[in-house]
Every structure is written in C-alpha cells, then in structure tokens.
C-alpha positions in Angstrom: -34.8 62.6 -49.0 -38.1 64.6 -49.0 -38.5 67.2 -46.3 -41.5 66.7 -44.0 -42.7 69.9 -42.6 -42.9 70.1 -38.9 -46.4 69.8 -37.6 -47.5 72.8 -35.5 -47.7 72.1 -31.8 -51.2 72.1 -30.4 -51.6 73.4 -26.8 -52.6 70.8 -24.3 -55.9 72.6 -23.5 -56.9 72.4 -27.2 -56.1 68.7 -27.6 -59.6 67.6 -26.7 -60.7 64.9 -24.2 -58.1 62.3 -23.4 -58.9 58.7 -24.2 -58.8 56.6 -21.0 -58.0 52.9 -21.6 -60.8 50.5 -20.8 -60.8 49.0 -17.4 -58.7 45.9 -17.2 -56.6 46.7 -20.2 -53.2 48.2 -20.0 -52.1 50.7 -22.6 -49.5 49.1 -24.7 -46.0 50.4 -24.2 -44.4 51.4 -27.4 -41.4 49.1 -28.1 -38.4 50.3 -30.0 -37.9 48.5 -33.3 -34.5 46.8 -33.1 -32.2 47.8 -35.8 -29.6 45.6 -37.4 -26.9 44.4 -34.9 -23.4 44.5 -36.1 -21.2 41.6 -35.3 -19.0 43.9 -33.3 -21.8 45.0 -30.9 -21.7 42.8 -27.8 -24.9 41.2 -26.6 -26.1 42.3 -23.2 -24.3 40.3 -20.5 -21.7 38.9 -23.0 -18.3 40.3 -23.7 -17.6 41.3 -27.2 -15.5 39.2 -29.4 -12.3 41.1 -28.7 -8.9 39.6 -29.3 -8.7 35.8 -29.0 -7.6 34.7 -25.6 -4.4 32.8 -25.7 -4.7 29.1 -25.1 -3.6 28.3 -21.5 -0.1 26.9 -21.4 0.0 23.3 -20.4 1.1 23.0 -16.9 4.3 21.0 -16.9 4.0 17.7 -15.1 6.0 17.8 -11.9 9.2 15.8 -12.2 8.8 12.3 -11.0 10.1 11.9 -7.5 13.5 10.5 -7.6 13.3 7.0 -6.4 15.8 6.5 -3.6 18.6 4.3 -4.7 18.0 0.9 -3.4 20.2 -0.3 -0.7 22.6 -2.9 -1.9 21.9 -6.0 0.0 25.0 -6.8 1.9 25.7 -10.4 2.5 24.7 -11.2 6.0 27.4 -12.4 8.3 26.1 -15.6 9.9 28.4 -15.2 12.9 26.6 -11.9 13.8 23.1 -13.4 13.8 21.0 -11.9 16.6 19.7 -14.5 19.1 16.2 -14.0 20.5 14.7 -16.3 23.1 10.9 -16.8 23.5 10.1 -18.5 26.8 7.8 -21.5 26.2 7.2 -24.9 27.6 7.9 -28.0 25.5 4.2 -28.4 24.8 3.8 -24.7 23.8 7.0 -24.3 21.7 5.3 -25.1 18.4 2.6 -22.5 19.0 5.2 -20.0 20.0 7.2 -20.7 16.9 4.1 -20.3 14.7 3.3 -17.0 16.4 6.8 -15.8 15.8 6.5 -16.7 12.1 3.3 -14.7 11.8 4.9 -11.7 13.4 7.8 -11.9 11.1 5.6 -12.1 8.0 3.5 -9.2 9.3 6.6 -7.1 9.7 7.5 -7.6 6.1 9.8 -10.6 6.1 9.5 -12.6 2.9 8.3 -16.2 3.5 11.3 -17.6 1.7 13.6 -15.9 4.3 12.3 -18.1 7.2 13.3 -21.6 8.2 11.5 -23.3 11.1 13.1 -26.3 12.9 11.7 -28.6 15.6 13.8 -30.6 18.1 11.3 -33.4 18.8 8.1 -34.1 16.8 7.8 -32.8 13.3 5.8 -29.6 12.7 2.4 -30.6 11.3 3.2 -28.9 8.0 6.3 -30.9 7.6 4.6 -34.2 8.5 1.9 -33.5 6.0 4.3 -32.6 3.1 6.5 -35.6 3.9 3.4 -37.8 3.3 3.8 -37.0 -0.4 7.4 -38.2 -0.4 10.8 -36.8 0.3 11.3 -35.6 -3.3 8.2 -33.4 -3.2 9.1 -32.2 0.3 12.7 -31.1 -0.4 11.7 -29.6 -3.8 9.7 -27.0 -1.8 12.8 -26.3 0.2 14.9 -25.9 -2.9 12.3 -23.5 -4.4 13.0 -21.2 -1.5 9.8 -19.1 -2.0 7.9 -20.1 1.2 8.4 -20.8 4.9 10.0 -24.2 5.3 9.6 -26.5 8.3 12.1 -29.3 9.1 13.5 -31.3 12.0 16.8 -30.3 13.5 18.2 -33.6 12.5 18.0 -32.4 8.9 19.7 -29.1 9.5 22.7 -30.0 7.6 20.5 -30.4 4.5 18.8 -27.1 5.0 20.2 -24.0 3.2 21.0 -20.9 5.2 18.1 -18.4 5.5 17.9 -14.9 7.0 15.8 -16.1 9.9 15.8 -19.4 11.6 13.1 -20.2 14.2 13.7 -23.2 16.5 10.9 -24.8 18.5 12.4 -26.7 21.4 9.4 -29.0 21.8 11.3 -31.8 23.6 14.3 -32.5 25.8 17.5 -30.7 25.0 19.8 -33.7 24.7 23.2 -33.9 23.0 21.8 -34.2 19.5 19.5 -31.2 20.0 22.3 -29.2 21.4 24.5 -29.9 18.3 21.5 -29.1 16.1 20.9 -25.8 17.8 24.5 -24.8 17.2 24.2 -25.7 13.5 20.9 -23.7 13.4 22.7 -20.6 14.6 25.2 -21.0 11.7 22.2 -21.3 9.3 20.7 -18.1 10.5 21.9 -15.1 8.5 20.4 -12.3 10.6 18.2 -13.7 13.3 17.9 -16.9 15.3 14.7 -17.2 17.4 14.5 -20.1 19.9 11.2 -21.0 21.5 11.7 -23.1 24.7 12.9 -23.3 28.3 15.2 -20.4 28.9 17.5 -22.2 31.3 18.1 -25.1 28.9 18.6 -22.8 26.0 21.1 -20.7 27.9 23.0 -23.8 28.8 23.5 -24.5 25.1 24.5 -21.0 24.0 26.5 -20.1 27.1 25.8 -16.6 28.4 22.3 -15.6 29.2 20.3 -14.5 26.2 
C-alpha cells in the first residue's frame, strides 16, 4: 500500500477567510459510509442471531375431571312413597294438579316419571287423546316417555311411575277412595293429592 505523506498542518490564522453557507441552506453533515455488515452483527434494536431458542414445551392438558360415579338407581319402594297434599276445591283441583306437574318438570323430573289421575271428569288432555281411539291413547301410556293423564277408574291398567298426581275434582265416594289407595301403590316415590284436605285425610287415615 503506498505511503501518503502527512500534509503539514496550517495554523488557523493562516487558513484564510471562512466560507459561510448561504442563508437558508444548511451545511451538509458528512455521513459515514456504511461498511459491509457481517451476519453476526446485530441490527440496532434487534438481538443477534445467538443460539436458537428451544421450542416451548407443549403444556400438558389437564387431566379430564373424573366424572362422579353415577348413582345406581335403587328400585323405589312403593310402600315408602311420600304423600303430599295440596289443598284445592273440586273445581280447582285440575288447575292445582297442572301446576304441580309444571313444578315437577321444572325441578328436573322426567315427563315419563309422572302419572296424573282425576277422580271425576277426565283431564282435557286425556279427553282429547281418547277422541283418537283407545289404542292410540294407551300406546302413549306404554311408550312411557311423557306425562300421562287417566281417570282413577283406569288405575289398574296404569303402570307404576315415580310420581303420581291425583286431582280430586269430584266427590270422594267409595270408588274414589279405592282408587286413591291404588294410586298410592302406583307411586314409586311421591304421591301428590290435590283436593279437600278433610276428605283426603279420611281416606288415608292420619292427617297428612
């Protein structure tokens, strides 16, 4: 490489008049000429390549919550069915029974668990379904997937269900008394009777 002799320094007083940049123009600032950037030189504000970061370990999925062992459904003892009395007049017994059914369904009872009996006039649902014939009517009973309505005179033909609701919408005569006793046998867990408390108590004995 050829040697360039160092220029002699000239005293400031001998440099001559200074050149003042023209008004409105700024003297250009000398910019350094960028040299070649090696791959290992990090860019400003960015970390260098460095060692590769290990891939994050996949977070193991939490173990599935153990499902509680389902309770084995014990066969319900019909003799231990709870008896519940809803005071109602003969004219209001049907409405009280319908309200009881709604409350049972809202509490989680399956429709097929409920049987509704009337002691006098048929429930409007039963009367409507019977208009299509006995076969169609009892086929719904045998399917056992919905609330079923029947007259107490047909209790012997009705299968047992967890809940039996009886609407005492007429006089409690001998036939109704016998039907109420059979209805209690058909109830697996709960028997709800809507009617006159005194007459109902006279059927079942001790006060309810």
